[in-house]
C-alpha positions in Angstrom: 105.0 86.5 138.5 102.2 87.7 139.5 104.2 90.7 141.6 106.5 91.7 138.5 102.9 92.6 136.4 102.2 94.5 140.0 105.7 96.3 139.3 104.7 96.9 135.6 101.8 98.6 136.5 102.8 100.5 139.6 105.3 102.3 137.5 102.5 104.1 136.4 103.4 103.7 132.6 100.0 103.1 129.6 99.9 103.0 126.4 98.1 106.3 125.0 95.0 106.8 124.3 96.3 108.6 120.8 98.0 106.0 119.1 99.4 105.0 115.7 99.6 101.0 115.7 99.9 100.2 120.1 101.0 103.0 121.4 104.3 102.8 122.4 105.7 106.1 121.3 103.3 108.2 122.5 103.1 106.2 126.1 107.6 107.2 126.0 107.1 110.5 125.1 104.0 111.4 127.8 106.6 110.0 130.8 109.9 111.8 128.8 108.3 114.0 128.1 109.3 115.3 124.7 107.6 114.7 121.3 106.2 111.6 119.8 107.0 112.1 117.1 110.7 112.4 117.8 110.2 108.9 119.9 108.1 107.4 116.9 111.3 108.4 114.5 114.0 106.8 116.9 111.6 103.9 117.1 111.4 103.6 112.9 115.6 104.5 113.2 115.5 101.6 114.9 114.1 98.9 113.5 117.4 99.2 110.6 119.2 97.3 113.7 119.0 93.6 112.6 116.2 92.4 115.4 117.6 94.4 117.9 114.8 97.7 117.1 111.6 94.9 116.2 112.4 92.4 119.2 112.8 95.4 121.4 109.3 97.1 120.1 108.1 93.5 120.8 109.0 93.3 124.4 107.8 96.7 125.0 104.4 96.4 123.3 104.1 93.0 124.9 104.9 94.3 129.4 103.4 98.0 128.2 100.1 98.3 130.0 96.7 99.3 128.0 95.0 102.3 130.0 92.7 100.0 132.3 95.8 98.3 133.8 96.3 94.9 131.7 99.1 93.8 130.3 99.1 92.0 127.0 101.7 89.0 128.4 99.9 88.6 131.5 96.5 88.8 129.9 98.3 85.8 127.1 100.2 83.9 130.3 95.8 83.3 131.8 95.4 82.4 128.3 92.4 84.9 128.6 93.1 85.8 124.1 90.2 88.4 123.5 91.5 91.3 121.6 92.2 95.0 123.1 89.6 97.4 122.1 
């Protein structure tokens, strides 16, 4: 399982430091080179899809590393449930 999380870390995809909620839209916009507000709008529109939008957002949230490289799902599986700043 550790190699799976290392692969995610090596993509360079990180939560943005300037975030409104979880930093997912900021990360996506930075990696794609588009406006963060466009990505935020698309994320909000995806919530209109039954279950899919929220489920995908939660999955991306659980797998997207923080700036320090820690991944929420990995921390949960390791039993480190303390919160991130």
